[in-house]
C-alpha positions in Angstrom: 0.0 0.0 0.0 1.5 3.2 -1.1 -0.7 6.3 -0.6 -0.5 9.0 -3.2 -0.9 12.4 -1.6 -1.0 14.6 -4.8 -3.4 17.4 -4.3 -6.2 18.2 -6.7 -4.6 21.1 -8.6 -1.5 19.0 -9.5 -3.5 16.0 -10.4 -5.8 17.5 -13.0 -3.0 19.0 -15.1 -2.6 22.4 -16.8 -5.2 25.1 -17.0 -7.3 25.6 -20.1 -8.9 28.8 -21.2 -12.5 28.3 -22.2 -14.7 30.7 -24.1 -17.8 30.5 -22.0 -20.7 32.9 -21.3 -21.0 32.9 -17.5 -24.4 33.1 -15.9 -23.4 35.7 -13.3 -21.1 38.6 -13.1 -19.5 38.4 -9.6 -18.4 34.8 -9.1 -14.7 34.4 -10.0 -15.2 31.1 -11.9 -16.9 30.5 -15.2 -20.1 28.5 -14.8 -23.3 27.5 -16.6 -26.7 27.0 -15.1 -28.7 24.1 -16.6 -32.2 22.7 -16.0 -31.0 20.4 -13.2 -27.9 22.0 -11.9 -24.6 23.8 -12.4 -21.5 23.2 -14.4 -18.5 25.0 -13.0 -15.1 25.3 -14.7 -12.1 25.4 -12.3 -8.7 25.3 -14.0 -8.8 22.2 -16.2 -11.5 20.6 -14.0 -15.2 20.5 -14.8 -17.4 20.3 -11.6 -21.0 19.3 -12.1 -23.7 19.7 -9.4 -26.9 17.9 -10.4 -30.0 18.4 -8.2 -31.5 14.9 -8.0 -34.2 16.1 -5.5 -34.4 18.5 -2.6 -32.1 16.3 -0.4 -29.7 14.7 -2.9 -26.9 16.4 -5.0 -24.8 14.4 -7.5 -21.2 15.7 -7.7 -18.8 14.8 -10.5 -15.3 16.3 -11.1 -13.8 15.4 -14.4 -10.6 16.6 -16.2 -11.7 18.5 -19.3 -9.4 16.4 -21.4 -10.5 13.2 -19.7 -12.8 10.5 -21.0 -16.2 9.7 -19.5 -16.9 6.3 -18.1 -18.9 4.1 -20.4 -20.0 1.7 -17.6 -23.7 1.2 -16.9 -25.0 2.8 -13.8 -25.7 -0.3 -11.8 -26.7 1.4 -8.6 -28.9 4.6 -8.9 -32.4 4.6 -10.2 -33.4 8.2 -9.5 -33.6 10.7 -12.4 -33.3 14.4 -11.6 -36.6 15.6 -10.2 -38.3 18.9 -11.1 -37.8 20.6 -7.7 -37.2 24.2 -6.8 -33.6 25.4 -6.4 -31.9 28.7 -6.7 -28.4 30.1 -7.2 -26.8 33.1 -5.5 -23.2 34.3 -6.0 -20.5 36.4 -4.7 -16.9 36.9 -5.8 -15.7 34.0 -3.6 -18.7 31.6 -3.6 -21.5 30.2 -5.6 -24.4 28.9 -3.5 -27.0 26.3 -4.7 -29.9 26.1 -2.4 -32.9 23.7 -2.2 -35.5 23.4 0.6 -33.3 20.8 2.3 -29.8 22.1 1.9 -27.2 24.6 0.7 -24.2 23.7 -1.4 -21.4 26.3 -1.5 -18.6 26.1 -4.0 -15.8 28.6 -3.3 -13.4 30.1 -5.8 -10.9 27.3 -5.3 -13.6 24.7 -6.3 -14.0 23.3 -2.8 -17.5 22.4 -1.9 -19.2 22.8 1.5 -22.6 21.5 2.5 -25.1 22.9 5.0 -28.7 22.3 6.0 -31.5 24.7 5.0 -30.7 26.9 8.0 -27.1 27.2 7.1 -25.7 24.8 9.7 -22.6 23.2 8.3 -22.9 19.4 7.7 -19.7 18.6 5.7 -16.9 20.2 3.8 -14.4 19.0 1.2 -10.7 19.4 1.7 -7.9 19.3 -0.9 -5.8 17.1 1.3 -5.8 13.6 -0.2 -8.0 14.7 -3.0 -6.7 13.9 -6.5 -7.4 12.4 -10.0 -4.4 10.5 -11.4 -5.5 7.7 -13.7 -2.9 5.1 -14.3 -0.6 6.2 -11.5 0.8 3.9 -8.8 -1.8 3.6 -6.0 -5.4 4.7 -6.4 -6.6 6.7 -9.4 -9.1 9.0 -7.7 -9.6 10.3 -4.2 -11.9 12.8 -2.5 -11.4 13.9 1.1 -13.9 15.6 3.5 -13.3 17.2 6.9 -14.6 15.1 9.7 -16.5 16.9 12.5 -17.9 15.9 15.9 -19.9 13.0 14.7 -20.1 9.2 14.4 -20.1 7.5 11.0 -21.8 4.2 10.1 -22.4 2.0 7.1 -19.8 0.9 4.5 -21.0 -2.7 4.7 -20.0 -5.6 6.9 -16.7 -6.2 8.6 -15.4 -8.5 11.4 -13.3 -5.9 13.3 -16.0 -5.3 15.9 -15.7 -1.5 15.2 -19.0 0.4 15.4 -18.0 4.0 14.5 -15.9 4.3 11.4 -14.7 7.9 12.0 -11.0 8.1 11.1 -10.7 4.3 10.7 -8.8 3.0 7.6 -10.8 0.2 5.8 -10.5 -1.5 2.5 -13.8 -2.0 0.7 -13.4 -5.3 -1.1 -15.9 -8.1 -1.3 -14.8 -11.2 0.6 -16.2 -14.1 2.5 -17.3 -12.4 5.8 -16.7 -8.9 4.5 -19.1 -6.9 2.3 -18.2 -3.6 0.6 -21.0 -0.9 0.3 -19.6 2.6 -0.3 -22.3 4.4 1.5 -21.6 6.3 4.8 -24.1 8.0 7.1 -23.4 10.5 9.8 -25.1 11.4 13.1 -24.9 15.0 11.9 -27.6 14.3 9.3 -25.9 13.5 6.0 -24.8 10.6 3.9 -22.3 10.0 1.1 -22.6 7.4 -1.6 -19.3 7.1 -3.4 -20.1 6.1 -7.0 -17.2 3.9 -8.0 -17.3 0.1 -8.5 -13.6 -0.7 -8.0 -11.7 -1.5 -4.8 -11.9 1.5 -2.6 -9.9 2.6 0.5 -11.6 4.6 3.2 -9.3 6.9 5.2 -6.2 5.5 3.5 -3.5 5.6 6.3 -0.7 8.1 6.1 1.9 6.4 8.4 3.6 3.0 8.7 5.2 1.2 11.7 8.4 -0.4 10.5 9.6 -3.8 11.8 13.3 -4.5 11.8 13.0 -8.2 12.6 12.6 -10.8 9.9 9.8 -13.4 9.9 9.2 -16.8 8.5 6.3 -16.7 6.0 4.2 -19.4 4.5 5.4 -21.1 1.4 3.9 -23.5 -1.1 0.4 -24.9 -1.1 -1.7 -25.4 2.0 -2.1 -28.9 3.4 -5.3 -30.4 2.3 -7.9 -32.0 4.6 -10.4 -34.4 3.1 -13.4 -35.2 5.3 -14.8 -38.6 6.0 -16.2 -40.2 2.9 -13.5 -38.9 0.7 -15.6 -36.1 -0.8 -13.5 -32.9 -1.2 -15.8 -30.1 0.0 -14.3 -26.7 -0.8 -14.0 -25.5 2.8 -12.2 -28.6 4.0 -10.3 -29.4 0.9 -8.5 -26.1 0.8 -8.2 -25.3 4.5 -4.8 -26.1 6.0 -4.6 -27.6 9.4 -4.0 -25.2 12.3 -1.2 -23.0 11.3 1.9 -22.8 13.5 2.4 -19.5 15.3 5.0 -18.1 12.9 5.6 -14.9 11.0 5.8 -12.9 14.2 7.7 -9.7 14.4 7.9 -7.0 17.1 9.2 -3.5 17.5 8.7 -0.4 19.6 6.5 2.6 18.8 6.6 6.0 20.4 3.7 8.1 19.3 4.1 11.9 19.1 0.5 12.7 20.0 -2.0 11.6 22.6 -5.4 10.2 21.5 -7.0 7.4 19.5 -4.8 5.9 16.8 -6.4 3.8 14.1 -4.6 1.0 12.4 -4.8 -1.1 9.3 -2.8 -4.3 8.8 -2.0 -5.6 5.4 -1.8 -9.3 5.8 -1.4 -10.8 2.3 -1.9 -9.5 -1.2 -3.6 -12.7 -2.4 -5.8 -13.7 0.5 -5.4 -17.0 2.4 -7.1 -19.5 4.7 -6.2 -20.2 8.4 -3.5 -18.7 10.5 -3.9 -15.9 13.0 -3.4 -12.2 12.5 -2.8 -10.5 15.7 -1.6 -6.9 16.4 -1.0 -6.2 20.1 0.3 -3.0 21.7 1.7 -3.6 25.2 -0.2 -6.9 25.3 -3.6 -5.4 24.4 -4.9 -6.9 21.2 -5.8 -4.2 18.8 -6.5 -6.6 15.9 -7.3 -10.3 16.4 -8.6 -12.4 13.6 -8.4 -16.2 13.5 -11.3 -17.5 11.5 -11.0 -19.8 8.5 -11.4 -17.3 5.8 -8.8 -14.5 6.0 -9.3 -11.2 4.3 -6.4 -9.1 3.2 -6.7 -6.1 5.5 -7.8 -5.6 9.1 -8.7 -2.5 11.0 -8.2 -1.6 14.7 -8.1 1.3 17.1 -6.4 2.2 20.4 -5.9 5.2 22.7 -2.1 6.0 23.1 -0.2 8.6 25.1 2.2 10.8 23.2 5.9 10.3 24.2 5.3 6.8 25.7 7.1 3.9 24.2 4.9 0.9 23.4 5.8 -2.7 22.4 4.1 -3.7 19.2 3.8 -7.4 18.2 2.5 -8.3 14.7 1.7 -12.0 14.1 0.7 -12.8 10.5 0.7 -16.6 10.5 -0.3 -18.3 7.3 0.5 -15.3 5.0 2.9 -15.5 2.1 4.4 -12.0 2.9 5.5 -10.6 6.2 2.7 -8.0 6.2 2.6 -4.3 6.9 1.1 -2.2 9.6 -0.2 1.3 8.9 -1.9 3.9 11.1 -3.5 7.3 11.3 -2.9 9.8 14.1 -5.6 11.1 16.4 -5.9 14.4 14.5 -6.6 12.7 11.2 -10.1 14.2 11.2 -10.9 13.4 7.6 -13.3 11.1 5.7 -11.5 10.0 2.5 -12.8 7.8 -0.4 -10.0 6.6 -2.6 -10.6 4.1 -5.5 -8.2 1.9 -7.4 -9.7 2.7 -10.9 -11.4 5.8 -12.1 -11.2 8.9 -14.3 -13.4 11.2 -12.3 -14.5 11.9 -8.8 -18.1 10.9 -8.5 -20.3 10.9 -5.4 -23.8 11.7 -4.1 -24.4 13.9 -1.1 -27.7 13.2 0.9 -29.1 15.5 3.5 -31.6 14.5 6.2 -32.7 15.5 9.7 -31.3 12.3 11.1 -29.8 9.0 10.0 -33.2 7.5 9.3 -34.1 10.3 6.9 -30.8 10.0 5.1 -31.2 6.2 4.7 -34.7 6.7 3.4 -33.4 9.1 0.8 -30.7 6.6 -0.1 -33.5 4.2 -1.0 -35.0 7.0 -3.1 -31.7 7.2 -4.9 -30.8 3.5 -5.2 -34.2 1.7 -5.1 -37.1 0.7 -2.9 -36.9 -2.5 -0.9 -39.7 -4.9 -1.9 -41.5 -7.0 0.7 -40.4 -10.5 1.2 -43.0 -13.2 1.4 -44.2 -13.3 5.0 -42.7 -16.8 5.6 -39.2 -15.3 5.1 -39.6 -13.6 8.4 -40.1 -16.9 10.3 -37.5 -19.4 11.4 -35.2 -21.2 9.0 -33.8 -24.6 9.5 -30.4 -24.8 7.8 -27.3 -26.9 8.1 -24.2 -28.0 6.1 -25.8 -30.2 4.9 -28.6 -32.6 4.1 -26.9 -35.3 2.2 -29.8 -36.8 0.4 -33.6 -36.6 -0.2 -34.4 -39.0 2.6 -32.4 -37.0 5.2 -33.9 -33.7 4.3 -37.5 -35.0 4.4 -36.9 -36.9 7.6 -35.8 -33.7 9.3 -38.6 -31.6 7.8 -41.2 -34.0 9.0 -39.5 -34.2 12.4 -39.7 -30.4 12.8 -43.5 -30.6 12.3 -43.9 -33.7 14.5 -42.1 -32.0 17.3 -44.1 -28.8 16.8 -41.1 -26.6 16.3 -42.3 -23.6 14.3 -40.4 -23.2 11.0 -41.0 -21.7 7.6 -37.9 -22.6 5.5 -35.7 -25.6 5.2 -32.4 -25.2 3.3 -30.5 -27.6 1.0 -26.8 -26.6 1.0 -24.3 -27.6 -1.7 -23.2 -31.0 -3.1 -26.7 -32.1 -4.1 -25.2 -32.0 -7.6 -23.5 -35.0 -9.3 -20.1 -35.9 -8.0 -17.2 -34.1 -9.8 -19.4 -31.1 -10.9 -20.7 -27.9 -9.4 -23.9 -26.4 -10.6 -27.7 -26.6 -10.1 -28.3 -30.2 -11.2 -29.8 -32.9 -8.9 -27.7 -36.1 -8.3 -30.4 -38.7 -9.0 -28.6 -41.2 -6.8 -29.1 -39.0 -3.8 -32.2 -37.2 -4.8 -34.2 -39.7 -6.9 -37.3 -37.5 -7.1 -36.4 -34.0 -6.2 -39.7 -32.7 -7.5 -41.6 -34.9 -5.2 -39.3 -33.9 -2.4 -40.1 -30.2 -3.0 -43.8 -30.9 -3.1 -43.7 -32.7 0.3 -41.8 -29.8 1.8 -44.4 -27.4 0.5 -47.2 -29.7 1.8 -45.6 -29.4 5.2 -46.2 -25.6 4.9 -42.4 -25.0 4.5 -40.5 -23.5 1.7 -37.3 -25.0 0.2 -34.2 -22.9 -0.4 -31.4 -24.4 -2.4 -27.7 -23.3 -2.7 -26.5 -22.2 -6.2 -23.1 -20.7 -7.0 -22.4 -18.4 -10.0 -19.2 -20.4 -10.1 -20.2 -23.2 -12.4 -18.0 -26.3 -12.9 -20.3 -28.5 -14.9 -19.4 -28.9 -18.6 -22.9 -30.0 -19.6 -24.6 -27.0 -18.0 -21.9 -24.6 -19.2 -22.4 -25.7 -22.8 -26.2 -26.0 -22.6 -26.6 -22.4 -21.4 -23.6 -20.9 -23.1 -22.2 -19.6 -19.8 -19.2 -17.5 -20.7 -16.8 -17.1 -17.7 -14.6 -14.3 -16.5 -11.0 -15.4 -17.5 -8.9 -16.7 -14.7 -11.9 -18.0 -12.8 -14.9 -20.3 -12.9 -17.3 -17.4 -12.3 -19.8 -16.6 -15.1 -19.6 -13.2 -16.7 -22.7 -11.8 -15.1 -22.0 -8.5 -16.8 -23.0 -10.0 -20.1 -26.7 -9.6 -20.2 -27.2 -12.7 -22.3 -25.2 -14.8 -19.8 -27.2 -13.3 -16.9 -30.4 -14.2 -18.6 -29.2 -17.8 -19.3 -28.0 -18.1 -15.8 -31.5 -17.4 -14.6 -32.9 -19.8 -17.1 -30.6 -22.6 -15.8 -31.9 -21.9 -12.2 -35.5 -21.9 -13.4 -35.1 -25.2 -15.3 -33.4 -27.0 -12.4 -35.1 -25.3 -9.4 -38.1 -23.0 -9.9 -39.9 -25.3 -12.4 -39.7 -28.0 -9.7 -41.3 -25.9 -7.0 -38.2 -24.5 -5.3 -39.1 -21.1 -3.9 -35.8 -19.4 -3.1 -32.1 -19.6 -4.1 -29.1 -19.4 -1.8 -26.7 -17.4 -4.0 -23.5 -18.5 -2.4 -20.0 -17.2 -3.2 -21.1 -14.0 -5.0 -18.0 -11.9 -4.0 -16.4 -13.4 -6.3 -13.1 -14.1 -4.6 -12.1 -16.6 -7.2 -11.2 -14.1 -10.0 -7.5 -14.1 -9.9 -6.7 -11.6 -12.6 -8.1 -8.1 -11.9 -7.3 -7.1 -15.5 -9.4 -10.0 -16.9 -12.0 -8.7 -19.4 -15.7 -8.8 -18.7 -18.5 -7.8 -21.1 -18.2 -4.2 -19.9 -14.4 -3.9 -19.4 -11.7 -5.1 -17.1 -12.9 -6.9 -14.0 -11.2 -4.3 -11.8 -13.5 -1.5 -12.8 -16.6 -3.4 -11.7 -15.0 -5.6 -9.0 -17.4 -4.8 -6.1 -20.7 -5.0 -8.0 -20.7 -8.8 -8.9 -23.3 -9.7 -6.2 -25.5 -6.8 -7.3 -25.7 -8.2 -10.8 -26.3 -11.8 -9.7 -29.2 -10.8 -7.5 -30.6 -8.6 -10.3 -30.5 -11.4 -12.8 -32.4 -13.8 -10.5 -34.8 -11.1 -9.3 -35.8 -9.9 -12.7 -35.9 -13.4 -14.2 -38.1 -14.9 -11.5 -40.4 -11.9 -11.1 -41.1 -12.0 -14.9 -41.7 -15.8 -14.9 -43.6 -16.0 -11.6 -45.2 -12.6 -11.3 -47.6 -13.7 -8.5 -44.8 -14.7 -6.1 -42.4 -12.3 -4.3 -38.8 -13.0 -4.9 -36.7 -14.0 -1.9 -33.1 -15.1 -2.1 -30.0 -15.3 0.2 -26.6 -14.1 -0.9 -23.1 -13.8 0.8 -22.3 -10.4 -0.7 -24.0 -7.2 -1.5 -23.5 -3.7 -2.9 -25.3 -0.4 -2.9 -28.8 -0.7 -4.4 -29.0 -4.5 -3.8 -32.0 -4.0 -1.5 -34.2 -3.6 -4.6 -33.6 -7.1 -5.8 -35.4 -9.3 -3.2 -32.4 -10.7 -1.4 -30.9 -10.8 2.1 -27.2 -11.1 2.9 -25.6 -13.2 5.6 -22.3 -12.7 7.3 -20.4 -15.6 5.8 -18.5 -18.5 7.2 -18.0 -17.3 10.8 -16.3 -19.2 13.6 -18.1 -20.3 16.7 -16.4 -18.1 19.4 -17.6 -15.4 21.8 -15.4 -12.9 19.9 -17.1 -13.6 16.6 -20.6 -13.4 18.2 -19.8 -9.9 19.5 -18.3 -8.9 16.1 -21.5 -10.0 14.3 -23.5 -7.3 16.0 -21.4 -4.4 14.8 -21.1 -6.1 11.4 -24.8 -6.4 11.0 -25.6 -2.9 12.3 -23.1 -1.2 9.9 -24.5 -3.4 7.1 -28.1 -2.1 7.6 -26.8 1.4 8.1 -25.2 1.1 4.6 -28.7 1.2 3.2 -29.4 -2.5 2.8 -32.0 -3.4 5.5 -32.1 -7.2 5.5 -29.2 -9.2 7.0 -28.6 -12.5 8.8 -25.9 -14.7 10.2 -25.2 -18.4 11.0 -26.6 -18.9 14.5 -23.9 -20.7 16.4 -21.2 -19.9 13.9 -20.4 -21.8 10.7 -17.3 -23.6 12.0 -18.5 -25.0 15.3 -16.2 -27.6 16.8 -13.1 -29.8 16.2 -15.0 -31.9 13.6 -15.8 -28.7 11.6 -12.3 -27.1 11.6 -12.7 -25.2 14.9 -10.5 -26.5 17.7 -12.0 -24.2 20.3 -14.7 -26.8 21.1 -14.4 -30.6 21.2 -18.1 -31.5 20.5 -20.8 -29.0 19.8 -23.5 -31.4 21.0 -22.1 -31.9 24.5 -19.6 -29.1 25.2 -21.3 -26.8 27.8 -19.5 -23.7 26.7 -20.5 -24.2 23.0 -24.1 -24.8 24.0 -24.1 -21.6 26.0 -22.6 -19.7 23.1 -25.2 -21.3 20.8 -27.9 -20.2 23.2 -26.8 -16.6 23.3 -26.3 -16.6 19.5 -29.8 -18.0 19.1 -31.2 -15.1 21.2 -29.4 -12.6 18.9 -30.8 -14.4 15.9 -34.4 -14.1 17.2 -34.1 -10.3 16.8 -32.2 -10.2 13.6 -34.0 -9.3 10.4 -33.8 -12.9 9.1 -33.8 -15.8 11.7 -31.6 -18.6 10.5 -29.5 -21.4 12.1 -26.6 -23.0 10.2 -23.3 -24.9 10.8 -20.6 -26.7 8.9 -20.5 -30.6 9.2 -23.3 -30.2 11.7 -26.8 -31.4 12.6 -28.2 -28.1 13.7 -31.8 -29.1 14.7 -32.5 -27.8 18.1 -33.2 -31.2 19.6 -29.7 -32.4 18.9 -28.4 -30.5 22.0 -29.4 -30.7 25.7 -32.9 -30.2 27.0 -32.2 -26.8 28.4 -31.1 -25.4 25.1 -34.1 -26.9 23.3 -36.5 -25.3 25.8 -34.8 -21.9 25.4 -34.7 -22.2 21.6 -38.5 -23.1 21.6 -39.2 -20.1 23.9 -37.4 -17.7 21.5 -38.9 -19.2 18.3 -42.3 -18.8 19.8 -41.5 -15.2 20.7 -40.4 -14.6 17.1 -43.7 -15.9 15.8 -45.7 -14.0 18.4 -44.0 -10.8 17.2 -44.9 -11.5 13.6 -47.5 -8.8 13.4 -44.9 -6.3 14.7 -42.2 -7.7 12.3 -44.3 -7.8 9.2 -45.7 -4.3 9.9 -42.2 -3.0 10.4 -41.2 -4.7 7.1 -43.9 -2.6 5.4 -42.2 0.5 6.9 -39.0 -0.6 5.2 -40.7 -0.9 1.9 -43.0 2.2 2.2 -40.8 4.6 4.1 -37.2 3.3 4.0 -37.1 2.5 7.7 -35.0 -0.2 9.4 -35.8 -3.4 11.2 -32.4 -3.6 12.9 -30.5 -0.4 13.7 -27.9 0.9 16.2 -29.0 3.1 19.1 -27.6 6.1 17.2 -30.1 5.6 14.4 -32.8 6.8 16.9 -30.6 8.9 19.2 -28.0 10.5 16.9 -27.6 13.6 19.2 -26.6 11.4 22.2 -22.8 10.7 22.0 -23.3 7.9 24.6 -25.0 5.9 21.9 -22.3 6.3 19.2 -20.0 3.4 20.1 -22.6 1.0 21.6 -22.1 -2.3 19.7 -23.8 -4.9 21.9 -27.3 -3.3 21.8 -29.6 -2.5 19.0 -33.2 -1.6 18.1 -35.5 -4.2 16.6 -38.1 -2.2 14.9 -39.1 1.2 16.4 -39.8 0.1 19.9 -37.7 -2.9 21.1 -34.2 -2.4 22.5 -32.2 -5.6 22.5 -29.0 -6.4 24.4 -26.8 -9.4 23.6 -24.8 -11.3 26.1 -21.3 -11.9 24.6 -19.3 -13.5 27.4 -19.3 -17.0 28.8 -21.2 -17.5 32.1 -22.2 -13.9 32.1 -25.5 -13.6 34.0 -25.7 -9.8 34.3 -25.5 -7.3 31.4 -24.4 -3.7 31.4 -26.6 -1.6 29.2 -27.1 2.0 28.2 -30.7 3.2 28.0 -31.2 6.4 26.0 -33.4 9.3 27.2 -37.0 8.4 28.0 -38.6 5.7 30.0 -38.2 2.0 29.4 -39.9 -1.2 30.4 -38.0 -4.4 31.1 -39.9 -6.8 28.8 -39.4 -9.8 31.1 -40.3 -8.2 34.4 -42.5 -5.2 33.4 -40.3 -3.0 35.6 -40.1 0.6 34.4 -36.6 2.2 34.3 -35.6 5.8 33.6 -33.3 6.3 30.6 -30.2 8.5 29.9 -28.2 6.2 32.2 -26.1 3.1 32.3 -27.7 0.2 34.1 -27.0 -3.5 34.9 -29.7 -6.0 34.4 -30.1 -9.7 35.2 -29.4 -11.9 32.2 -30.2 -15.5 33.0 -29.3 -18.0 30.3 -32.9 -18.4 29.1 -33.3 -14.6 28.6 -31.6 -11.8 26.7 -32.0 -8.2 27.9 -35.0 -6.8 26.2 -36.6 -3.3 26.8 -39.6 -1.6 25.3 -39.7 2.2 24.9 -42.4 3.9 26.9 -44.9 5.3 24.4 -45.0 2.1 22.3 -47.8 -0.1 20.9 -46.4 -3.6 20.2 -48.8 -6.1 18.5 -48.4 -9.8 19.5 -50.0 -12.7 17.6 -50.8 -16.2 18.9 -48.3 -19.0 18.9 -48.3 -20.7 15.5 -46.3 -23.3 13.6 -45.6 -21.1 10.5 -45.9 -17.5 9.7 -49.0 -17.7 7.4 -51.0 -20.2 9.6 -54.6 -19.2 9.8 -56.0 -18.8 13.3 -59.0 -17.3 15.0 -57.0 -16.3 18.0 -57.0 -12.5 18.5 -54.0 -10.2 18.1 -52.9 -8.6 21.4 -52.0 -4.9 21.3 -49.7 -4.2 24.2 -49.6 -0.6 25.2 -46.4 0.6 27.1 -47.6 3.9 28.6 -45.6 6.9 29.6 -45.9 8.9 26.3 -48.2 9.1 23.3 -47.7 6.3 20.8 -48.7 5.3 17.3 -48.3 2.1 15.3 -49.5 1.0 11.9 -50.6 -2.6 11.5 -50.1 -3.9 8.0 -52.0 -6.7 6.1 -51.8 -8.2 2.6 -51.9 -11.6 1.0 -48.4 -12.4 2.4 -47.1 -13.7 -1.0 -47.7 -11.6 -4.1 -46.9 -8.1 -5.4 -50.5 -7.1 -5.4 -49.7 -4.6 -2.6 -47.9 -2.5 -5.2 -51.3 -1.9 -6.8 -52.9 -1.1 -3.5 -54.1 -4.5 -2.4 -53.2 -4.1 1.3 -54.7 -2.7 4.4 -53.4 -0.5 7.2 -54.9 -0.2 10.6 -53.8 2.9 12.4 -53.3 2.7 16.2 -52.8 5.7 18.3 -52.5 6.0 22.1 -53.2 9.2 24.0 -51.3 9.3 27.3 -53.3 12.1 28.8 -56.6 10.4 28.1 -55.2 6.9 28.7 -57.1 5.8 25.5 -56.2 3.8 22.4 -57.9 4.7 19.1 -58.2 2.0 16.4 -59.1 3.2 12.9 -58.9 2.2 9.3 -55.8 3.4 7.5 -54.8 3.2 3.8 -55.9 0.3 1.6 -58.9 -1.9 1.2 -57.5 -5.4 1.3 -59.5 -6.3 4.4 -63.3 -6.3 4.4 -63.7 -5.5 8.1 -67.4 -5.1 7.9 -67.8 -8.7 6.8 -64.9 -10.1 8.8 -64.3 -8.0 11.9 -60.9 -8.3 13.7 -60.7 -9.1 17.4 -58.1 -7.3 19.4 -57.1 -7.9 23.0 -55.8 -4.5 24.2 -53.4 -4.9 27.2 -52.3 -1.9 29.2 -48.9 -2.9 30.7 -49.3 -2.6 34.4 -53.1 -2.4 34.0 -56.0 -4.3 32.6 -56.8 -6.0 29.3 -59.9 -5.4 27.2 -61.3 -7.3 24.2 -62.8 -5.4 21.3 -64.1 -6.2 17.8 -63.0 -3.8 15.1 -65.4 -3.5 12.1 -63.7 -0.6 10.3 -65.3 2.3 12.1 -63.1 4.3 14.4 -63.0 2.7 17.9 -61.7 4.1 21.1 -60.6 1.8 24.0 -60.4 3.8 27.3 -58.5 2.8 30.4 -59.1 4.3 33.8 
């Protein structure tokens, strides 16, 4: 890594005189005013400001002798809207104003952003800003001044870091890491960096040098073949536990006091196994030991200026010694730097709070469609069901044991031996179509794993699947290949009744040559968008072929805009450890804050015990520490957007473990299904208003700095605050409750907010609080999400403030809601009157006059009343 610190003026070349008629007289730079924005000419640079709507400005900076990118716009869907905006000028500044923001361009071409009242939100800086196509290092970079704020988003990372301010990160798709170049601030703005190549955030300016030499890995990694002789990819290419080698140490004496942020470059080509640990005076700043190893790792630590620290860098398993970079405490910048590009290109989004900014991001990059209601239930998944009989046996057993479930998942190696592709091995699955039918008859849906990495000569030739050179990944950028890839899935899966596809390996890590040509140019220019295009192909293909069924798929990677393609992402092949459990929380929260609201993870971790390449635990089924870890992870999963258990070389069904775990798992599965009216109604808010189902505390309380770094608590919907226990044998949990009043869900105790508290956390509970001034609907216990029942919905009122909630209903499956086939029921609670009003909202899907709805209205700490709602406004009063 060699940062290039050329400033903007040097990078764009010599000045050019242009004969232009300027719009105004006083501003020192030439500019033109168009229908949707401004074009400003600064030296040899053309700066374009396009007003997309009142809250979104598109900024491009292009050398006047440069060439425009011919790449398709894979991400944005918003065309410039016809909104009011005006321009004012002075000699030193040109100001573009909408009803939501002010954009000021000074005579040096530097842009500053403010809200409508003139309060500054963000400003560019020339430091680390440049355009140098073809130079060593990155081609384009834009830096901004960082203020008193916390920054979230950018995707999913396993560092455990919650607030990205000043932290150096590499945005590169990888197993367990997802790159989404969208950042949102607690100050009320967001930045979408519109570049598809590898991108560095806050590229570090300093390096710690190590004088000692180290022994690095050489040659291939030792192969491990599981029982039965079948070389499954994970095991076949995973070396045995790497020796503790490639360890170097040095001393470091910082000049300044404050928080230092670090980035370790481990290997240029990626690897598996081996630990990467950076410790400073024995405190581990970076610690990563899972199976799949990315190339770069981030960390942070407070250091005292003038003090000498011992730094140890262990980079076991890598083929290079590795390098350790850092930024000093006064870095105070947010910098986007991309490997390939001929122009600076970004969108600035303004909003009153992070929620408004993310909602505008959905306006820019696409609305999130509703999943079928069953997707929000429990998923039974493992690596793997080995044949048709085994899958059906476990599906039946789930129903026989009355364990609520909606999806069962067939992982890989259902295909014929020696191939890889969506084709059923008839020896193992003699009648896959009948298997799917029986699963459907059990009121479950089947999801099947498919990779865009096809190693099946027959399928490749039949569907003319051109690959990206140096890999087995299909060239998804070729529209014909994308269409034929979908057709292959339809012929082998959808036509047989399969409902959903698990799109595994969509990073794609296996493209070895970044210069390899795709249908739209070198792979390096579109590197991070592969998953976006895979999910697009499947979404558009299935929606066209099965227009009455909502698309719902799972994928291991994501990119900006992917929320519009009916897919959820998961956090990859994590390791069963307390550290990884804790890291999943920050990983998921930053993923949803990056604008993609649906996310999930392998409950219990993918690599679970010594039989599944994890030597931390001997046997997952009997080891008490693992079972406790599984219990806590299961509780976290209950309140994740998608609720899914999984594990490598594992039988993950909840009855495989001890009775205590099964009882707790049943308790939380039941709670998930009882919360289905709440969850499905919150999902509607995602689709309709760009809200979140899983969000950090700062999403709701951005002005409270105490929330900024909290990474073991989160909101589930608008009202539920969840804490996760992340330490073995911990039976109390320290929490921060934001301002307001809160109810302990388990005890009903009311607690004042704006304080740190400690609560009991027995193994069969996780800390759960409800905000005073909430209405939370609860349904009856059911066996699957769409089960019909005459039991009433309970409306639990948590008093202490006025409250509203919108209940949502539709047919649970189709896209008819897009044409208005839905119903809302508006609930409002008046704290002064101690009364709940129920009235009809938008939509006419429900015929309440013919089929009234029964509600049990429960006042927490008070009484419960039963009412029938026929569509006319109804008030339920409590004394």
